[in-house]
C-alpha positions as CSV (number, residue, x, y, z in Angstrom):
1,M,-245.4,-216.9,102.9
2,M,-247.3,-216.2,106.5
3,Y,-246.4,-219.9,107.0
4,S,-242.9,-219.4,106.2
5,V,-242.5,-216.5,108.5
6,I,-244.2,-218.2,111.5
7,G,-242.3,-221.0,110.8
8,I,-238.7,-219.2,111.1
9,L,-240.1,-216.9,113.9
10,A,-241.0,-219.8,115.6
11,S,-238.2,-221.9,115.3
12,I,-235.9,-219.0,116.3
13,V,-238.3,-218.4,119.4
14,L,-238.2,-222.2,120.4
15,F,-234.2,-222.5,119.9
16,I,-233.7,-219.3,122.0
17,T,-236.2,-220.3,125.0
18,N,-235.1,-223.7,124.9
19,R,-231.1,-223.0,124.3
20,D,-230.4,-225.5,127.6
21,C,-232.2,-228.3,125.9
22,F,-230.4,-228.1,122.6
23,L,-226.9,-227.1,123.5
24,P,-225.4,-229.3,126.1
25,S,-223.3,-226.5,127.3
26,C,-226.2,-224.0,128.2
27,R,-227.6,-226.6,130.3
28,P,-227.7,-225.9,134.0
29,A,-225.3,-227.1,136.5
30,A,-227.9,-229.4,138.0
31,Q,-228.0,-232.8,137.3
32,A,-231.6,-234.5,137.5
33,E,-232.5,-238.0,138.7
34,G,-234.9,-240.2,138.3
35,E,-238.0,-239.4,137.3
36,Q,-237.0,-235.7,136.5
37,L,-234.4,-236.8,134.2
38,Q,-236.9,-238.9,132.4
39,N,-239.0,-235.8,131.8
40,Q,-236.3,-234.0,130.3
41,K,-235.3,-236.7,128.3
42,L,-238.9,-236.7,127.0
43,Y,-239.3,-232.9,126.7
44,R,-236.1,-232.7,124.5
45,V,-237.0,-235.3,122.1
46,F,-240.6,-233.3,122.0
47,L,-238.8,-230.3,121.4
48,F,-237.2,-231.7,118.4
49,G,-240.7,-232.9,116.7
50,V,-242.0,-229.5,117.1
51,L,-238.9,-227.9,115.9
52,G,-239.4,-230.4,112.6
53,F,-242.8,-229.2,112.0
54,Y,-241.7,-225.4,112.3
55,L,-239.2,-226.2,109.6
56,T,-241.7,-227.8,107.6
57,D,-244.0,-224.8,108.1
58,A,-241.0,-222.6,106.8
59,L,-240.1,-224.7,103.9
60,W,-243.6,-225.1,102.9
61,G,-244.3,-221.2,102.3
62,I,-241.5,-221.0,100.2
63,F,-242.1,-224.1,97.9
64,D,-245.6,-222.4,97.7
65,R,-244.0,-219.1,96.6
66,Y,-242.0,-221.1,93.7
67,K,-245.0,-223.5,92.8
68,L,-242.7,-226.4,93.4
69,T,-245.5,-229.0,94.0
70,G,-243.2,-231.6,93.9
71,L,-241.4,-230.9,97.2
72,Q,-244.5,-229.2,98.6
73,I,-246.1,-232.7,98.6
74,V,-242.7,-234.2,100.5
75,D,-242.8,-231.1,102.7
76,T,-246.7,-231.2,103.8
77,S,-246.2,-235.3,104.4
78,L,-243.3,-234.3,106.7
79,Y,-245.7,-231.7,108.3
80,F,-248.3,-234.6,109.1
81,F,-245.6,-236.9,110.4
82,S,-244.1,-233.9,112.5
83,M,-247.5,-233.4,113.8
84,A,-248.2,-237.1,114.7
85,V,-244.8,-237.6,116.6
86,A,-245.2,-234.2,118.3
87,L,-248.7,-235.3,119.6
88,L,-247.1,-238.7,120.4
89,L,-244.5,-237.4,122.3
90,W,-246.4,-234.9,123.8
91,T,-249.0,-237.3,125.6
92,R,-246.1,-239.4,126.6
93,Y,-244.7,-236.1,128.5
94,V,-247.8,-235.2,130.0
95,V,-248.0,-238.6,131.4
96,S,-244.6,-238.7,132.8
97,Y,-244.6,-235.3,134.2
98,L,-247.8,-235.0,135.8
99,K,-248.0,-238.5,137.2
100,T,-251.3,-239.3,136.7
101,S,-253.5,-242.3,137.6
102,R,-252.7,-245.4,136.1
103,P,-255.9,-246.4,133.7
104,F,-256.1,-242.8,132.5
105,G,-252.2,-242.8,131.9
106,I,-252.5,-245.6,129.8
107,L,-255.5,-244.5,128.2
108,V,-253.6,-241.7,127.2
109,H,-250.5,-243.6,126.1
110,V,-253.0,-245.8,123.9
111,S,-254.7,-242.7,122.3
112,G,-251.0,-241.2,121.2
113,S,-250.3,-244.3,119.8
114,I,-253.2,-245.0,118.0
115,F,-253.2,-241.0,116.7
116,F,-249.3,-241.5,115.3
117,A,-250.5,-244.7,113.6
118,L,-253.5,-243.9,111.9
119,E,-251.3,-240.5,110.8
120,F,-248.8,-242.8,109.5
121,I,-251.0,-244.7,107.3
122,A,-252.7,-241.8,106.1
123,I,-249.7,-240.3,104.8
124,A,-249.0,-243.6,103.2
125,V,-252.3,-244.0,101.8
126,N,-252.1,-240.3,100.6
127,L,-249.1,-241.2,98.2
128,F,-251.6,-243.1,96.4
129,L,-254.8,-242.1,96.8
130,P,-255.4,-238.2,98.2
131,V,-257.0,-238.9,101.5
132,L,-255.1,-236.4,103.6
133,F,-254.5,-233.7,101.3
134,W,-253.3,-232.9,97.3
135,F,-252.4,-230.1,95.0
136,D,-254.3,-229.1,91.7
137,D,-252.6,-228.6,88.5
138,D,-252.4,-224.8,89.5
139,G,-250.6,-225.9,92.7
140,V,-253.2,-224.8,95.1
141,Y,-253.5,-227.3,98.1
142,H,-256.6,-229.0,99.0
143,A,-257.6,-230.7,102.1
144,G,-258.8,-234.4,101.9
145,S,-261.2,-236.0,104.5
146,A,-258.6,-237.8,106.6
147,R,-257.1,-234.3,107.4
148,Y,-260.4,-233.1,109.2
149,A,-261.1,-236.7,111.0
150,L,-257.2,-236.7,112.3
151,F,-257.9,-232.9,113.5
152,I,-261.5,-233.8,115.0
153,L,-259.1,-236.6,117.0
154,Q,-256.7,-234.4,118.2
155,I,-259.8,-232.1,119.7
156,L,-260.8,-234.9,121.5
157,M,-257.8,-236.0,122.6
158,F,-256.9,-232.5,124.0
159,L,-260.0,-232.0,125.6
160,G,-260.3,-235.0,127.2
161,L,-256.7,-235.1,128.8
162,S,-257.3,-231.4,129.5
163,L,-260.6,-231.9,131.4
164,H,-258.9,-234.4,133.3
165,I,-255.7,-232.4,134.5
166,L,-257.8,-229.4,135.2
167,H,-259.9,-231.7,137.5
168,V,-256.7,-233.1,139.0
169,A,-255.4,-229.2,139.4
170,Y,-258.6,-228.9,141.8
171,D,-257.6,-231.1,144.4
172,S,-253.8,-230.0,144.3
173,A,-252.0,-227.1,145.7
174,G,-249.1,-224.7,145.3
175,A,-246.8,-225.2,141.9
176,T,-248.1,-228.8,141.3
177,R,-251.5,-227.1,140.9
178,R,-250.0,-224.0,138.9
179,H,-248.4,-226.7,136.4
180,Y,-252.1,-228.5,136.0
181,L,-253.9,-225.8,135.6
182,A,-251.3,-224.1,132.8
183,I,-251.3,-227.7,130.7
184,G,-255.1,-227.9,130.9
185,L,-255.6,-224.6,129.8
186,F,-253.0,-224.9,127.2
187,G,-254.9,-227.9,126.0
188,L,-258.1,-226.1,126.0
189,S,-256.3,-223.6,123.7
190,M,-255.2,-226.2,121.3
191,V,-258.8,-227.6,121.2
192,I,-259.7,-223.4,119.9
193,F,-256.4,-223.3,117.7
194,I,-257.1,-226.7,116.0
195,A,-260.8,-225.8,115.5
196,V,-260.0,-222.7,113.7
197,Q,-257.2,-224.2,111.6
198,I,-259.9,-226.9,110.3
199,A,-261.9,-223.8,109.1
200,Y,-259.1,-221.6,108.0
201,P,-256.2,-224.0,106.7
202,Q,-254.1,-221.2,105.5
203,F,-253.6,-219.7,108.9
204,P,-250.9,-221.5,111.4
205,L,-252.9,-221.2,114.1
206,Y,-251.6,-224.8,115.2
207,A,-248.2,-223.9,115.3
208,M,-248.8,-220.9,117.1
209,G,-250.2,-222.5,120.2
210,Y,-247.5,-225.5,120.0
211,L,-245.3,-222.2,120.4
212,I,-247.1,-221.3,123.2
213,G,-247.5,-224.8,124.9
214,T,-243.5,-225.4,124.7
215,S,-242.6,-221.8,126.0
216,L,-244.9,-222.6,129.0
217,I,-244.1,-226.2,129.3
218,H,-240.1,-225.1,129.0
219,S,-240.6,-222.8,132.0
220,F,-241.7,-225.8,134.0
221,V,-238.7,-227.5,132.9
222,V,-236.2,-224.5,134.0
223,E,-238.3,-224.4,137.2
224,D,-237.3,-228.2,137.8
225,E,-233.9,-228.0,136.9
226,K,-234.0,-224.9,139.0
227,E,-235.3,-227.1,142.0
228,V,-232.9,-230.0,141.3
229,Y,-230.4,-227.3,141.6
230,R,-231.8,-226.3,145.1
231,D,-231.8,-229.8,146.0
232,N,-228.5,-230.8,145.1
233,L,-226.9,-227.7,146.5
234,E,-229.0,-228.2,149.9
235,K,-227.7,-232.0,149.7
236,A,-224.2,-230.7,149.1
237,L,-224.5,-228.0,151.9
238,E,-225.9,-230.8,154.1
239,R,-222.9,-232.9,153.4
240,E,-220.7,-230.3,154.0
241,R,-222.2,-229.7,157.4
242,E,-222.6,-233.2,158.5
243,H,-218.6,-233.1,157.2
244,M,-217.8,-229.9,158.9
245,Q,-219.8,-231.4,162.3
246,K,-217.2,-234.7,161.7
247,L,-214.1,-232.4,161.8
248,E,-215.4,-230.9,164.6
249,D,-216.3,-233.7,166.3
250,R,-212.9,-235.3,165.4
251,R,-211.3,-231.9,166.5
252,R,-212.6,-232.0,170.0
253,A,-211.9,-235.7,170.6
254,L,-208.6,-234.9,169.3
255,K,-208.2,-231.8,171.6
256,E,-210.2,-234.1,174.5
257,A,-207.3,-236.9,173.9
258,L,-204.7,-234.3,173.8
259,D,-205.9,-232.9,177.1
260,V,-205.8,-236.5,178.6
261,A,-202.7,-236.8,177.2
262,Q,-201.3,-233.7,178.4
263,N,-203.0,-234.4,182.2
264,A,-201.2,-237.8,181.8
265,S,-198.0,-236.2,181.0
266,R,-198.4,-233.6,183.8
267,A,-199.2,-236.1,186.4
268,K,-196.4,-238.4,185.1
269,T,-194.0,-235.6,185.5
270,A,-195.5,-234.5,188.9
271,F,-195.2,-238.1,189.7
272,L,-191.4,-238.6,188.6
273,S,-190.4,-235.2,190.1
274,N,-192.1,-236.3,193.5
275,M,-190.5,-239.7,193.4
276,S,-187.2,-238.2,192.1
277,H,-187.3,-236.0,195.5
278,E,-188.2,-239.1,197.6
279,I,-185.7,-241.4,196.3
280,R,-182.9,-238.4,196.2
281,T,-183.6,-237.9,199.8
282,P,-182.7,-241.3,201.2
283,M,-180.0,-241.6,198.5
284,N,-178.4,-238.5,199.6
285,A,-178.0,-240.3,203.2
286,I,-176.9,-243.3,201.7
287,I,-174.3,-241.9,199.5
288,G,-173.3,-239.4,202.2
289,L,-172.7,-241.5,205.0
290,N,-171.2,-244.3,202.8
291,R,-168.8,-241.4,201.5
292,I,-168.0,-240.5,205.3
293,A,-167.4,-244.0,206.4
294,L,-165.2,-244.1,203.8
295,E,-163.0,-241.8,204.8
296,E,-163.0,-243.4,208.5
297,P,-159.3,-244.3,209.7
298,S,-160.6,-247.1,211.5
299,A,-162.5,-249.1,208.7
300,S,-160.9,-252.2,207.8
301,D,-159.7,-252.8,204.6
302,A,-162.7,-255.5,204.0
303,V,-165.3,-253.2,205.3
304,K,-164.0,-250.7,202.7
305,A,-164.2,-252.9,199.7
306,H,-167.8,-253.4,200.6
307,L,-168.5,-249.6,201.0
308,I,-166.9,-249.2,197.3
309,K,-169.4,-251.4,196.1
310,I,-172.4,-249.9,197.9
311,Q,-171.3,-246.5,196.5
312,S,-170.9,-248.0,193.1
313,S,-174.6,-249.5,192.9
314,A,-175.6,-246.2,195.3
315,H,-174.4,-244.3,191.9
316,H,-175.7,-246.6,189.2
317,L,-179.2,-246.2,190.7
318,L,-178.6,-242.1,190.6
319,D,-177.7,-242.9,187.1
320,L,-180.9,-244.6,186.4
321,I,-182.7,-241.8,188.2
322,N,-181.1,-239.1,186.3
323,D,-181.7,-240.7,182.6
324,I,-185.5,-241.6,183.3
325,L,-185.9,-237.7,184.3
326,D,-184.2,-237.0,181.4
327,M,-186.5,-239.2,179.0
328,T,-189.4,-237.8,181.0
329,R,-188.2,-234.1,180.0
330,I,-187.6,-235.2,176.6
331,E,-190.8,-236.7,176.0
332,S,-193.0,-234.0,177.4
333,G,-191.3,-231.7,175.2
334,S,-190.0,-229.8,178.2
335,M,-186.2,-229.9,177.4
336,E,-184.7,-226.5,176.2
337,I,-181.6,-226.0,174.1
338,K,-179.8,-222.8,175.3
339,H,-178.1,-220.2,173.1
340,E,-175.1,-218.9,175.3
341,D,-171.6,-218.3,175.0
342,F,-168.9,-220.8,175.7
343,L,-165.5,-221.7,175.1
344,L,-165.0,-225.1,173.7
345,A,-161.7,-225.5,175.4
346,D,-163.6,-225.4,178.6
347,C,-166.2,-228.1,177.6
348,L,-163.1,-230.3,176.4
349,V,-160.9,-229.6,179.7
350,Y,-164.5,-230.7,181.6
351,V,-165.0,-233.9,179.2
352,N,-161.1,-235.1,179.6
353,N,-160.9,-234.8,183.3
354,I,-163.9,-237.0,183.9
355,I,-163.2,-239.5,180.9
356,G,-159.1,-239.1,181.6
357,S,-160.0,-240.2,185.0
358,Q,-162.6,-243.2,184.1
359,C,-159.7,-244.8,181.7
360,R,-156.8,-244.4,184.2
361,E,-158.9,-246.1,186.9
362,K,-159.6,-249.1,184.2
363,G,-156.4,-248.8,182.4
364,L,-157.2,-247.2,179.1
365,S,-155.4,-245.0,176.8
366,Y,-157.1,-242.1,176.3
367,E,-156.4,-239.3,173.5
368,C,-158.2,-236.2,172.5
369,S,-157.0,-233.7,169.7
370,T,-158.5,-231.3,167.5
371,K,-158.3,-230.1,163.5
372,G,-158.6,-227.0,162.3
373,N,-159.5,-223.9,164.2
374,V,-161.8,-225.1,166.8
375,D,-160.7,-222.9,169.6
376,G,-162.6,-220.2,169.3
377,C,-165.8,-219.1,171.4
378,Y,-169.0,-220.5,170.2
379,R,-173.1,-219.8,170.8
380,G,-175.3,-222.9,171.9
381,D,-175.8,-225.3,174.9
382,A,-172.4,-226.2,176.1
383,V,-174.1,-228.1,179.1
384,K,-175.9,-230.4,176.6
385,L,-172.9,-230.7,174.5
386,K,-171.0,-232.2,177.0
387,Q,-173.7,-234.5,178.4
388,V,-173.4,-235.7,175.1
389,L,-169.6,-236.4,174.9
390,I,-169.6,-237.9,178.3
391,N,-172.7,-240.1,177.3
392,I,-170.7,-241.6,174.3
393,L,-167.0,-241.5,175.7
394,G,-168.6,-243.0,179.2
395,N,-170.0,-245.9,177.0
396,S,-166.9,-246.2,175.6
397,V,-165.1,-246.6,178.6
398,K,-167.9,-249.2,180.1
399,F,-167.6,-251.5,177.0
400,T,-163.9,-251.3,176.4
401,P,-161.8,-254.1,178.2
402,A,-158.5,-253.0,180.1
403,G,-155.6,-252.2,177.6
404,G,-157.8,-250.7,175.0
405,S,-157.8,-247.3,173.6
406,I,-160.2,-244.7,173.1
407,R,-159.9,-241.2,171.2
408,L,-161.8,-238.3,170.9
409,T,-161.0,-235.9,167.6
410,V,-162.9,-232.5,167.0
411,E,-162.8,-230.9,163.8
412,E,-163.9,-228.3,161.9
413,K,-166.0,-229.1,159.1
414,S,-167.5,-225.6,157.4
415,R,-167.9,-222.3,158.3
416,F,-170.0,-220.0,156.6
417,N,-172.6,-216.8,157.4
418,G,-171.6,-216.7,161.3
419,Q,-172.3,-220.6,161.3
420,V,-169.6,-223.3,162.2
421,T,-170.1,-226.9,162.2
422,L,-168.2,-229.0,164.1
423,A,-167.7,-232.8,164.0
424,F,-166.7,-234.6,167.4
425,M,-165.1,-238.3,166.4
426,M,-165.1,-240.6,169.0
427,T,-163.5,-244.0,168.5
428,D,-162.6,-247.1,170.6
429,T,-161.4,-250.9,170.9
430,G,-164.0,-252.2,172.5
431,I,-166.3,-255.3,172.3
432,G,-168.3,-253.7,169.6
433,I,-172.0,-253.6,168.0
434,S,-173.5,-256.2,166.0
435,E,-174.8,-255.3,162.6
436,E,-178.3,-257.0,163.6
437,F,-178.5,-254.4,166.8
438,L,-177.1,-251.4,165.4
439,P,-180.2,-250.0,164.0
440,H,-182.0,-250.3,167.7
441,I,-178.7,-248.5,169.4
442,F,-181.4,-245.0,169.8
443,D,-183.9,-247.1,170.9
444,A,-185.1,-246.4,174.7
445,F,-184.3,-249.6,177.0
446,S,-183.0,-251.4,174.1
447,K,-180.0,-253.6,175.0
448,E,-178.3,-256.1,172.4
449,D,-177.3,-258.6,175.4
450,A,-179.7,-258.8,178.7
451,S,-176.6,-259.6,180.4
452,M,-175.3,-256.2,179.8
453,T,-176.9,-255.1,183.0
454,S,-175.4,-257.1,185.1
455,R,-172.0,-257.2,183.6
456,Y,-171.9,-253.3,182.8
457,G,-174.4,-251.7,184.5
458,S,-176.4,-250.5,181.3
459,T,-179.8,-248.8,181.7
460,G,-180.5,-248.9,177.9
461,L,-181.7,-244.9,178.0
462,G,-178.4,-243.4,177.7
463,M,-177.8,-243.4,173.8
464,A,-181.7,-242.9,173.3
465,I,-181.2,-239.6,175.5
466,T,-178.2,-238.5,173.6
467,K,-179.8,-239.2,170.4
468,S,-182.8,-236.7,171.6
469,I,-180.4,-234.1,172.9
470,V,-178.6,-234.3,169.5
471,D,-181.8,-233.9,167.4
472,H,-182.9,-230.6,169.5
473,M,-179.9,-229.5,168.8
474,N,-180.4,-229.8,165.1
475,G,-177.2,-232.2,165.0
476,Q,-176.5,-235.2,163.6
477,I,-175.4,-238.5,165.0
478,D,-173.5,-241.5,163.1
479,V,-172.5,-245.1,164.3
480,K,-170.3,-247.6,162.8
481,S,-169.7,-250.7,164.5
482,R,-168.9,-254.4,164.5
483,R,-168.6,-257.0,166.6
484,G,-165.3,-257.5,168.3
485,E,-164.0,-254.3,166.6
486,G,-164.7,-251.5,168.4
487,T,-167.3,-248.4,167.8
488,S,-167.0,-245.2,166.2
489,F,-169.6,-242.3,166.6
490,T,-169.6,-239.0,164.8
491,V,-171.7,-236.1,166.2
492,T,-172.0,-233.3,163.9
493,I,-173.1,-230.1,165.4
494,T,-173.5,-226.3,163.8
495,F,-173.1,-223.8,166.3
496,A,-173.3,-219.9,166.0
497,E,-170.0,-218.4,165.9
498,S,-170.2,-215.7,169.3
499,G,-168.7,-212.0,169.1
500,S,-166.7,-212.6,172.7
501,A,-163.3,-213.0,172.5
502,G,-160.9,-215.8,173.7
503,S,-159.4,-215.6,176.7
504,G,-156.2,-216.6,176.1
505,R,-155.7,-220.3,177.4
506,P,-154.2,-222.8,175.9
507,A,-155.4,-224.1,172.7
508,A,-157.6,-227.6,173.1
509,G,-155.4,-229.3,170.9
510,Q,-152.4,-228.8,173.4
511,L,-154.5,-230.9,175.7
512,D,-152.7,-234.3,174.3
513,T,-149.3,-233.0,174.2
514,A,-148.4,-235.6,177.2
515,G,-149.1,-238.3,174.9
516,P,-152.4,-240.9,174.8
517,Q,-151.8,-242.5,178.4
518,D,-151.3,-238.9,180.4
519,A,-153.8,-237.2,178.5
520,G,-156.6,-237.5,181.2
521,A,-154.0,-236.3,184.0
522,E,-152.9,-233.5,181.8
523,A,-156.5,-232.4,181.2
524,G,-157.1,-232.3,185.1
525,D,-153.9,-230.6,185.9
526,T,-154.8,-228.1,183.1
527,A,-158.0,-227.4,184.1
528,M,-156.6,-226.4,187.8
529,E,-154.1,-224.1,186.0
530,Q,-156.5,-222.4,184.0
531,T,-158.7,-222.2,187.6
532,D,-155.9,-221.0,189.3
533,S,-155.3,-218.2,186.5
534,R,-158.9,-216.1,186.7
535,T,-162.0,-214.2,188.8
536,E,-161.5,-218.2,191.6
537,K,-158.1,-219.6,193.9
538,P,-159.2,-222.2,196.2
539,V,-160.6,-220.8,199.6
540,S,-160.5,-222.6,202.7
541,L,-163.4,-223.2,204.6
542,K,-161.5,-223.5,207.8
543,G,-163.3,-221.0,210.5
544,R,-166.2,-219.8,207.8
545,H,-169.8,-219.8,209.3
546,V,-172.4,-221.5,207.2
547,L,-176.2,-221.8,207.9
548,L,-177.9,-224.9,206.6
549,A,-181.8,-225.0,206.6
550,E,-182.7,-228.7,206.3
551,D,-185.8,-230.4,207.9
552,M,-184.5,-233.9,207.2
553,A,-182.5,-234.8,210.4
554,I,-180.3,-237.2,208.8
555,N,-179.5,-235.2,205.9
556,A,-178.8,-232.5,208.1
557,E,-176.1,-234.6,210.1
558,I,-174.5,-235.6,206.8
559,V,-173.9,-232.2,205.5
560,V,-172.7,-231.0,209.2
561,M,-170.0,-233.8,209.1
562,L,-168.8,-233.5,205.9
563,L,-168.7,-229.4,206.4
564,T,-167.1,-230.0,210.0
565,R,-164.4,-232.2,208.8
566,H,-163.1,-229.0,206.7
567,D,-163.4,-227.4,209.8
568,A,-166.2,-224.9,208.8
569,E,-168.4,-224.2,211.8
570,V,-172.5,-224.5,211.1
571,D,-175.6,-224.0,212.1
572,V,-178.9,-225.6,211.1
573,A,-182.3,-224.1,210.8
574,Q,-185.2,-226.7,210.6
575,N,-187.2,-225.1,208.0
576,G,-187.2,-221.9,206.3
577,K,-189.0,-219.3,208.5
578,Q,-186.2,-220.2,211.5
579,A,-183.5,-219.9,208.6
580,V,-184.4,-216.5,208.0
581,Q,-184.7,-215.3,211.5
582,M,-181.2,-217.0,212.2
583,F,-179.9,-214.9,209.4
584,T,-181.3,-211.7,210.4
585,E,-180.3,-212.1,214.1
586,H,-176.9,-212.7,213.5
587,P,-174.8,-209.2,212.6
588,A,-174.0,-208.5,209.0
589,G,-171.2,-210.8,207.7
590,Y,-171.6,-213.7,210.2
591,Y,-172.5,-216.1,207.8
592,D,-170.1,-216.4,204.7
593,A,-172.6,-218.8,202.9
594,I,-176.1,-220.6,203.3
595,L,-177.1,-223.8,202.3
596,M,-181.0,-224.1,201.5
597,D,-182.9,-227.0,201.2
598,M,-186.4,-226.1,198.7
599,R,-188.9,-228.1,200.2
600,M,-189.3,-227.6,204.2
601,P,-192.1,-227.0,206.4
602,E,-193.5,-223.5,207.3
603,M,-191.6,-221.7,204.8
604,D,-189.8,-223.2,201.5
605,G,-186.4,-222.4,200.2
606,L,-187.4,-220.2,197.5
607,E,-189.3,-218.2,200.1
608,A,-186.7,-218.1,202.4
609,T,-184.4,-217.1,199.8
610,R,-186.4,-214.0,198.4
611,C,-186.8,-213.2,202.2
612,I,-183.1,-213.2,202.7
613,R,-182.6,-211.1,199.7
614,A,-185.5,-208.6,200.1
615,S,-184.2,-208.0,204.2
616,G,-182.2,-205.0,203.1
617,R,-178.9,-205.8,205.0
618,P,-175.7,-205.0,203.8
619,D,-174.6,-208.8,203.3
620,A,-178.4,-209.8,201.8
621,A,-177.3,-209.2,198.4
622,R,-173.7,-210.8,198.3
623,I,-173.9,-213.7,200.6
624,P,-174.1,-216.9,198.6
625,I,-177.1,-219.0,198.9
626,V,-176.8,-222.6,197.5
627,A,-179.8,-225.0,196.9
628,L,-179.5,-228.7,198.6
629,T,-182.2,-230.3,197.2
630,A,-183.7,-233.3,195.4
631,N,-185.5,-231.4,193.2
632,A,-183.7,-231.8,189.9
633,F,-185.6,-230.8,187.0
634,D,-184.7,-227.8,184.6
635,E,-187.8,-226.1,186.0
636,D,-186.6,-226.5,189.6
637,V,-183.1,-224.8,188.6
638,K,-185.1,-222.0,187.1
639,R,-187.3,-221.5,190.2
640,S,-184.0,-221.5,192.1
641,L,-182.3,-218.7,190.2
642,Q,-185.0,-216.6,189.8
643,A,-185.8,-216.4,193.4
644,G,-182.0,-215.1,193.9
645,L,-180.1,-218.4,194.6
646,N,-176.5,-218.5,193.1
647,A,-176.4,-221.9,192.2
648,H,-178.6,-225.3,192.7
649,L,-177.1,-228.8,193.7
650,S,-179.3,-231.5,193.0
651,K,-179.1,-234.4,196.2
652,P,-177.1,-236.6,196.7
653,I,-174.5,-234.1,197.2
654,E,-170.9,-234.6,195.7
655,P,-168.7,-233.4,198.5
656,D,-166.2,-232.3,196.1
657,I,-168.5,-230.5,194.1
658,L,-169.7,-228.6,197.0
659,F,-166.6,-227.7,198.3
660,A,-165.3,-226.0,195.1
661,L,-168.6,-224.5,194.5
662,L,-168.3,-222.8,198.1
663,G,-165.1,-221.9,197.7
664,R,-165.5,-219.9,194.8
665,L,-168.7,-218.3,195.7
666,I,-167.0,-216.9,198.9
667,N,-164.1,-216.0,196.8
668,A,-166.1,-214.0,194.7
669,A,-168.5,-212.6,197.5
670,E,-165.7,-211.5,199.3
671,S,-164.2,-209.5,196.0
672,G,-167.0,-207.2,196.0
673,G,-169.3,-209.0,193.6
674,E,-173.2,-209.9,193.9
675,A,-175.1,-213.0,194.3
């Protein structure tokens, strides 16, 4: 039974130590490549051969115990066949794994094949003539001459192979040397085991030798797989490092590109700001002198007609400058949407006053109406809302022939959780828009007809700016139109409800009570009535002392002429430093207002304003200071207000706006308010 015990134990040990080779689920995650993969396949087949060899050992002991001679013959034949297969695969594995020299490798291959053939022939002959083994009548095993010959042949093969491997190991180093020495010594051990097996056939030394050998070689296979795993891991890490490096390079490139773009954007903004300032300065002179010339009593009707055309062209150029600046703010991301309380009625009065006046001049009918409860106070950006409405309605005025009509309707769409959605519907009976151009109406510089610039003065930026403003307000703008049938715009914006109460003014819906034709005029009248009803009565400038800080002589001359026509007395300072000196040298209350340019030599308008406010004089905190400047960006307005100015007017100056603003500020200062 010794064979059975040894065979069973050897099979169990072989399976446990090589379970990763027998069970795919137990194999390491590493995937071998090339020769290593071939080595593992050969080793796996070799293991199955050795396992078969052990199983015949285990069965042989059982058959011998119960004297099953017939089964013993079959089992012993399989035993010798498994031995031949194992040795054949062993030789091939050793040649492949150890990468022996080509002549020796061929010799080992041929030797293994010859041994397998001789063993197979001996097994076949033994079925008819007992040359390998036989059993007597008592079932006792007897070894034949062929058995001894085959064992001796194995001894020679193991001895020759081992001596060669040990020789190669002598010239090797590291892990390779350890492997070669282990396999060479195992071969010598097998020579000893086989020699003892010849003398004592009942001892399973051959099986024990293979058990030691397979366990030894398995350690090499595991080490190889670990090496493959390490290699694959290192390759994966290298790929990851390369990927991270590429990402870092890409991030750096994107950052550099972003820096370049931001620098370019800042440069463009600075350029446009400077250009705006440089253009607005002469534009202020052109528009101001043109306005003065139009008011000259001695000017003939023909001259006034030319002056009106000059005024129209100047304002068109100014609109173009403003549109370009708006697009610059949008592209640079510097557009800000304010969240301040405002009365919708005030916005509609402002819009109706402007659009109504334009409609009257062109002979158009204009009507504004409301639906639902839209007369409250909301929280949002009233300035941007007015800009959107005036842009769209201004286009309606521009593209609607005389005799046509324009209508603005404001309707509450929903109210929930402190949010109110309002829809502003604007329709006209103008020339309309073709279906082909409609998808491009909000594209910058897009024009349906190139001749529109000459006929209507279109810049091609108004709708793009309007769409961007609406988007920034988280709103939506829709347009419907057909050529020759008019256009309909709907702007939908959600505002927050304001906690502020209304001012008791007339509801916005009352603005159109006088009928469509007179709505614009009534809007203007209503605006004046509302102004009369508040902390704001018109103030005469007669006898008022105004300090003007302006370094450009022509601009100073124009402002002086405009103010003196309203009987105001004007002192001119050529820079900010001189303005501060003139203010402090005169007694408190001498000046009623200060008009301050921003860009001046020696001291700019912002610093001059700070000095005046910090002078400690009784009137320093109350005196109205207004910026009259070509700086027209939102940032310029912020800087002005932060420096202590009351208002910021961009050149060219509209005289009516200037006079109204001065009157309101002077009135507030005299009523005890502070700047």
